[in-house]
C-alpha positions in Angstrom: 13.7 -107.1 10.1 14.6 -107.8 13.7 15.2 -111.4 14.9 12.1 -113.2 16.2 11.3 -112.7 19.9 12.7 -115.5 22.0 11.0 -116.3 25.4 12.4 -118.2 28.3 10.6 -121.4 29.3 8.4 -119.7 31.8 6.9 -117.2 29.4 6.9 -119.8 26.6 4.6 -122.0 28.6 2.1 -119.1 28.9 2.5 -118.3 25.2 1.9 -121.9 24.1 -1.3 -122.1 26.1 -2.6 -118.8 24.7 -1.8 -119.8 21.1 -3.6 -123.1 21.6 -6.7 -121.3 22.8 -6.6 -118.8 19.9 -6.1 -121.5 17.3 -8.9 -121.6 14.7 -10.3 -118.2 15.7 -11.3 -116.0 12.8 -10.6 -112.7 14.7 -8.5 -113.6 17.7 -7.9 -111.1 20.5 -6.1 -111.6 23.7 -5.2 -109.5 26.7 -1.8 -109.4 28.5 -2.5 -108.0 31.9 0.6 -106.6 33.6 2.5 -106.9 30.4 5.7 -105.2 31.8 8.4 -105.4 29.1 6.0 -106.6 26.4 8.0 -109.6 25.3 5.0 -112.0 25.6 2.7 -109.6 23.7 5.3 -109.3 20.9 5.8 -113.0 20.7 2.1 -113.7 20.3 1.6 -111.0 17.7 4.5 -112.3 15.6 3.2 -115.8 15.7 -0.4 -114.9 14.9 -0.4 -112.2 12.2 -4.1 -111.7 12.5 -4.1 -111.4 16.3 -5.0 -108.2 18.1 -4.1 -107.6 21.7 -4.7 -105.5 24.7 -1.5 -104.7 26.7 -2.0 -103.2 30.1 0.1 -102.4 33.1 -0.5 -100.5 36.3 2.8 -98.7 35.7 2.9 -96.1 33.0 6.8 -96.3 32.6 6.6 -100.1 32.3 3.8 -99.8 29.6 6.0 -97.3 27.8 8.8 -99.8 27.6 6.4 -102.3 26.0 5.1 -99.6 23.6 8.6 -98.9 22.4 9.4 -102.6 22.0 6.3 -103.3 20.0 6.8 -100.1 17.9 10.3 -101.1 17.0 9.0 -104.4 15.7 6.2 -102.9 13.7 3.5 -104.4 16.0 2.1 -101.4 17.9 -0.8 -100.8 15.5 -2.3 -104.1 16.5 -2.3 -103.3 20.2 -4.5 -101.2 22.5 -2.3 -100.0 25.3 -3.9 -99.2 28.7 -2.5 -98.0 31.9 -4.9 -99.8 34.2 -5.2 -101.7 37.5 -6.0 -105.4 36.9 -8.8 -106.2 34.5 -10.0 -102.6 34.2 -8.2 -102.7 30.9 -11.0 -104.8 29.5 -13.9 -102.5 28.7 -16.4 -105.2 28.0 -16.8 -104.0 24.4 -14.0 -106.1 22.9 -14.4 -109.8 23.1 -11.2 -111.6 24.1 -10.5 -115.3 23.8 -7.6 -115.4 26.2 -6.6 -113.3 29.3 -3.0 -113.8 30.4 -1.7 -112.8 33.9 1.9 -113.8 34.7 4.8 -112.6 36.9 2.7 -112.0 40.1 2.0 -113.7 43.3 -1.1 -115.8 43.8 -2.7 -113.3 46.1 -2.4 -110.5 43.5 -3.7 -112.7 40.7 -6.7 -113.8 42.8 -7.5 -110.2 43.7 -7.4 -109.2 40.0 -9.5 -112.1 38.9 -12.0 -111.6 41.8 -12.5 -108.0 41.0 -12.8 -108.4 37.3 -14.1 -111.9 36.6 -17.3 -110.6 34.9 -15.1 -109.0 32.3 -13.3 -112.3 31.6 -16.5 -113.9 30.3 -15.9 -117.1 28.4 -12.2 -116.3 27.7 -9.5 -118.8 28.7 -7.8 -117.5 31.8 -4.0 -118.2 31.7 -2.2 -117.5 35.0 1.2 -118.1 36.3 2.0 -117.3 40.0 5.5 -116.7 41.3 4.6 -118.0 44.7 1.9 -120.0 46.6 0.5 -122.2 43.8 -1.8 -124.1 46.2 -3.6 -120.9 47.2 -4.0 -120.0 43.5 -5.6 -123.4 42.7 -8.0 -123.1 45.7 -8.8 -119.5 45.0 -9.6 -120.0 41.4 -12.0 -122.8 42.3 -13.7 -120.5 44.8 -14.0 -117.8 42.2 -15.8 -120.3 39.8 -12.9 -121.2 37.5 -12.2 -124.8 36.5 -8.5 -125.6 35.8 -8.3 -127.4 32.4 -4.6 -127.7 31.9 -1.3 -127.3 33.9 2.0 -126.8 32.1 5.4 -127.1 33.9 8.5 -125.2 33.0 11.9 -124.5 34.4 13.7 -121.1 34.0 16.8 -119.7 35.8 16.8 -122.5 38.3 13.2 -122.0 39.3 10.2 -124.1 38.4 6.9 -122.6 37.3 3.4 -123.9 36.7 1.1 -122.2 34.2 -2.6 -122.8 34.6 -5.3 -122.5 32.0 -8.8 -122.2 33.5 -12.3 -121.3 32.4 -15.5 -120.2 34.1 -17.5 -123.2 35.3 -18.4 -125.3 38.3 -15.2 -126.2 40.2 -14.6 -128.5 43.1 -12.9 -126.8 46.0 -9.7 -128.8 46.4 -8.5 -130.0 49.8 -5.0 -129.2 50.9 -3.5 -132.2 49.2 -5.1 -131.5 45.9 -4.3 -127.8 46.1 -0.6 -128.7 46.5 -0.4 -131.5 43.9 -2.9 -130.2 41.2 -3.4 -132.6 38.4 -0.9 -135.0 39.9 -3.2 -135.6 42.9 -4.5 -138.7 41.2 -1.0 -140.2 41.5 0.3 -139.9 38.0 3.2 -137.4 37.2 2.9 -136.0 33.7 5.7 -134.6 31.6 7.7 -132.0 33.5 6.0 -132.7 36.8 8.6 -135.0 38.3 11.4 -132.4 38.2 8.9 -129.8 39.5 8.0 -132.0 42.5 11.6 -132.9 43.2 12.3 -129.1 43.3 9.3 -128.5 45.5 10.5 -131.3 47.8 13.9 -129.6 48.1 12.3 -126.3 48.9 10.4 -127.9 51.8 13.6 -129.6 53.0 15.2 -126.2 53.3 12.2 -124.8 55.0 12.2 -127.6 57.5 16.0 -127.2 58.2 15.3 -123.6 59.0 12.1 -124.2 61.0 13.8 -127.0 63.0 15.8 -124.3 64.8 12.7 -122.2 65.7 11.3 -122.6 69.2 8.1 -120.8 68.4 4.7 -122.4 67.8 4.7 -120.8 64.4 8.0 -122.6 63.6 6.6 -125.9 64.9 3.4 -125.5 62.8 5.5 -124.8 59.7 7.4 -128.1 60.5 4.2 -130.0 60.6 2.9 -128.5 57.4 6.1 -129.1 55.5 6.3 -132.7 56.8 2.8 -133.4 55.6 3.5 -131.9 52.2 6.7 -133.9 51.8 4.7 -137.1 52.4 2.2 -136.1 49.7 5.0 -135.2 47.3 6.7 -138.5 47.9 3.5 -140.3 47.0 3.1 -138.7 43.6 6.8 -139.3 42.8 6.0 -143.0 43.0 9.3 -143.8 44.6 10.3 -147.1 46.3 11.1 -147.8 49.9 14.6 -147.1 51.3 16.4 -148.9 54.2 19.3 -148.1 56.4 21.3 -150.6 54.4 20.4 -148.8 51.2 21.7 -145.5 52.6 24.9 -147.2 53.8 25.4 -148.4 50.2 25.0 -144.9 48.8 27.5 -143.5 51.4 30.0 -146.2 50.4 29.6 -145.3 46.7 30.4 -141.6 47.4 33.1 -142.3 50.0 34.3 -145.9 49.6 34.7 -147.5 53.0 38.0 -149.2 51.9 39.6 -145.7 51.8 39.2 -145.5 55.6 42.2 -145.9 57.9 42.5 -149.3 59.4 41.8 -148.2 63.0 38.8 -146.1 61.9 35.2 -146.9 62.5 32.9 -146.3 59.5 29.7 -147.6 57.9 26.6 -148.6 59.9 27.6 -148.2 63.6 24.2 -148.4 65.2 20.7 -149.6 64.2 18.9 -152.2 62.2 20.0 -152.6 58.5 16.6 -153.4 57.3 14.8 -150.6 59.1 12.8 -148.3 56.8 14.2 -144.8 56.3 12.3 -141.8 54.9 14.4 -139.0 56.2 18.1 -138.7 57.0 20.0 -136.0 58.8 23.6 -135.3 57.6 25.8 -133.8 60.3 29.5 -133.4 61.2 29.1 -134.8 64.7 26.6 -136.9 66.5 25.5 -134.8 69.5 22.4 -134.3 71.5 21.7 -131.2 69.4 21.9 -133.2 66.2 19.7 -135.9 67.7 17.1 -133.4 68.8 17.2 -131.9 65.3 16.8 -135.3 63.7 13.8 -136.1 65.9 12.1 -132.8 65.0 12.6 -133.5 61.3 11.3 -137.0 61.6 14.6 -138.6 60.6 15.2 -142.2 61.3 19.0 -142.1 60.5 21.9 -139.7 61.1 24.9 -139.8 58.8 28.0 -138.1 60.3 31.6 -137.5 59.4 32.9 -138.1 62.9 31.9 -141.6 64.2 30.8 -142.8 67.6 32.2 -146.0 69.2 35.6 -145.0 68.1 37.1 -146.7 71.1 36.1 -150.0 72.6 33.3 -149.9 75.2 32.6 -152.4 78.0 29.2 -150.9 79.0 26.6 -148.4 77.7 25.1 -146.3 80.4 23.9 -142.8 80.8 27.1 -141.8 82.8 28.9 -140.4 79.7 28.1 -138.4 76.6 28.4 -141.3 74.1 26.4 -143.7 76.4 23.6 -141.2 76.6 23.6 -140.7 72.9 23.3 -144.4 72.2 20.5 -144.9 74.7 18.6 -141.9 73.4 19.0 -143.2 69.8 17.7 -146.6 70.7 14.7 -145.1 72.5 13.9 -143.0 69.4 14.7 -145.7 66.8 17.4 -143.6 65.1 20.3 -145.3 63.4 23.8 -144.0 62.7 26.2 -144.3 59.8 29.7 -142.7 59.7 31.9 -141.7 56.8 35.2 -140.5 58.5 38.6 -140.9 57.0 37.1 -142.4 53.8 35.3 -139.1 53.3 38.5 -137.2 54.0 40.3 -139.1 51.3 37.5 -139.5 48.7 37.4 -137.3 45.6 34.9 -134.5 46.2 35.1 -135.2 50.0 36.1 -133.1 52.9 39.4 -131.7 51.6 38.3 -131.1 48.1 35.2 -129.3 49.4 37.4 -126.9 51.4 39.7 -126.2 48.4 36.7 -125.5 46.2 35.1 -123.3 48.7 38.3 -121.2 48.9 38.4 -120.8 45.1 41.4 -123.0 44.3 42.0 -124.3 40.8 44.0 -127.2 39.4 43.5 -129.1 42.7 45.9 -132.1 43.0 46.7 -134.7 45.6 45.5 -137.9 47.2 45.0 -139.3 50.6 44.5 -136.5 53.1 46.4 -133.7 51.4 45.3 -131.4 48.6 47.2 -128.5 46.9 45.7 -126.1 44.5 46.5 -122.8 42.7 45.2 -119.5 44.1 44.4 -116.5 41.9 47.5 -114.5 40.9 48.4 -111.6 43.1 46.7 -112.8 46.3 48.4 -111.8 49.5 48.3 -113.8 52.7 46.1 -111.0 54.3 43.5 -111.3 51.5 43.5 -115.1 51.7 42.9 -114.9 55.5 40.0 -112.5 55.0 38.5 -114.9 52.4 38.8 -117.8 54.9 37.1 -115.7 57.6 34.3 -114.8 55.3 33.6 -118.1 53.6 34.0 -120.3 56.7 32.3 -117.8 59.0 35.0 -118.2 61.6 37.9 -116.5 63.4 41.3 -117.7 62.4 44.9 -117.8 63.6 47.3 -116.6 60.9 51.0 -117.5 61.0 53.0 -115.3 58.6 53.2 -111.7 57.3 50.0 -110.3 55.8 51.8 -108.8 52.7 53.4 -112.1 51.7 52.3 -113.4 48.3 50.6 -116.8 48.1 50.3 -118.9 45.0 49.6 -122.5 45.9 47.5 -123.4 48.9 47.7 -126.8 50.6 45.1 -128.2 53.0 44.3 -131.0 55.3 41.1 -130.3 57.2 40.5 -131.0 60.9 43.5 -131.9 62.9 45.8 -131.8 59.9 48.7 -129.8 61.0 51.1 -132.7 60.8 50.6 -132.8 57.0 52.3 -129.5 56.3 55.5 -131.2 55.2 53.7 -133.2 52.6 51.9 -130.2 51.3 55.2 -128.3 51.0 56.7 -131.2 49.0 53.7 -130.8 46.6 54.6 -127.1 46.1 52.4 -125.4 48.7 53.6 -122.0 49.9 50.6 -121.7 52.3 48.7 -124.3 54.3 45.2 -124.3 55.9 44.0 -126.7 58.5 41.7 -126.9 61.5 44.3 -127.4 64.2 48.1 -127.1 64.2 50.7 -127.6 66.9 52.8 -124.6 67.8 56.1 -126.2 66.8 54.6 -127.3 63.5 53.6 -123.8 62.7 57.0 -122.5 63.7 58.8 -125.0 61.4 56.5 -124.2 58.5 56.9 -120.4 58.6 60.7 -120.9 59.0 60.7 -123.0 55.8 58.7 -120.3 54.0 55.2 -121.8 54.2 52.4 -119.6 55.7 49.8 -121.3 57.8 46.1 -120.6 58.5 44.5 -122.4 61.5 40.7 -122.1 61.0 39.1 -124.5 63.4 38.4 -128.3 63.2 34.6 -127.9 62.9 34.8 -124.9 60.5 37.2 -126.6 58.0 35.2 -129.8 57.9 31.5 -128.8 58.3 31.1 -127.5 54.7 31.3 -131.1 53.5 27.9 -131.8 55.1 25.9 -129.9 52.5 28.0 -131.5 49.7 27.4 -134.9 51.1 23.7 -134.2 51.6 23.4 -133.2 48.0 25.3 -136.1 46.7 23.2 -138.6 48.7 20.0 -137.0 47.6 21.0 -137.1 43.9 22.1 -140.7 44.2 18.8 -141.7 46.0 16.8 -139.8 43.3 18.6 -141.6 40.5 17.5 -144.9 42.1 14.0 -143.4 42.9 14.2 -144.1 46.6 11.6 -142.5 48.9 14.1 -140.8 51.2 14.9 -137.1 51.9 18.2 -135.8 53.2 18.6 -132.8 55.5 21.8 -130.9 56.5 22.2 -130.2 60.1 22.2 -126.6 61.3 23.1 -127.4 64.9 26.4 -126.3 66.4 27.9 -129.1 68.4 29.1 -126.6 71.0 25.7 -124.7 71.3 27.1 -121.5 69.9 23.8 -120.1 68.7 
């Protein structure tokens, strides 16, 4: 006897809804439309010995896979197989209590239901769309189906909502209700919170992408995502966040006491008590980043490199920093910096680069890290990895066929730290900038050097910091969203 069929959480949600609708039926029958591999059909049959099913698919080869699976488990005699398009598999002669449609987009599901809704009759309609859930909710209502239940599940890093609907009078939802479903009333049920956090992150990514678009379509997408983010925040029932709250979060990730004495970190510009709903994380504070923040609706920019690094006697529009400060004041945008404290912090700038390059057993403190590279790696292979993962051109100092075992790093202008990395056992060193004589001395001492660019070696930390800040804010249930800047400070595309 083969082991019982096991479903992932996505299909399990559909199976549980179907079994609930079939409970207490003397002669239960269900239809799995677009059954593909047949796992869901097999699971239902094994869990209801008296159940009969219709298994259909538009693809004959796919249906044959399901037939073989069910035959191998001794279940095929309880199934009517049909190569059919949509609900054409239902002949109207066999009463079914549940019709299941999963693994398709909302548009396809609505087309299937619209063309064959007369064949559904009084059966429970259980649907699960891969994409465009709001359109599915609205479309079902227009087709005369009332959504009775929504079940949330996560599988393979994606979140799914399974709907159970029946024929009946349905109110056509507005855009907000179509997006939020049963949570539109303001209460998140079990499983919904993680789903909406995921949906929020999806829209954050969409807005990051759309912020670079100069077309009207891109601007419209920005407006829609912004509106949807506001609705999602409402149902998450989160609390207000201030500039000071974000500064505290930054300080917990990269303690400000780790900063060099002459550094300038923390809140550098803005009102501590100002309300913050969106934050842009960037390497540098530039006009491009400021424009990006404005398009995203961000009230705060968190950067690695600070402004006001040197004393100023006046702020005017006669220089780059003065123009930035004036423009931020006009737009009401604050600024926080995490500079040398983020360089030194565990999981900060240097650890991010080492992890990105695939180092193991990373050691070090302060500004220098050293880690083990995979055995048998040549300097040439390492250089190619750096080019590919940092998306940059490099300067390589040393022979390509030399073997490298332990990589040291100090991002940015870190060439002066080669000696410390060598003391820690590094036979290769990567940094953003290195003086010519430092590279000569290093190679002469048997240490290879990769110069990969100040921006390129440090910029990967922005996404790491964005994620860490969002996770910390979510843990405290703050109503704030963090974005990662896609702007190049030098305008290189």
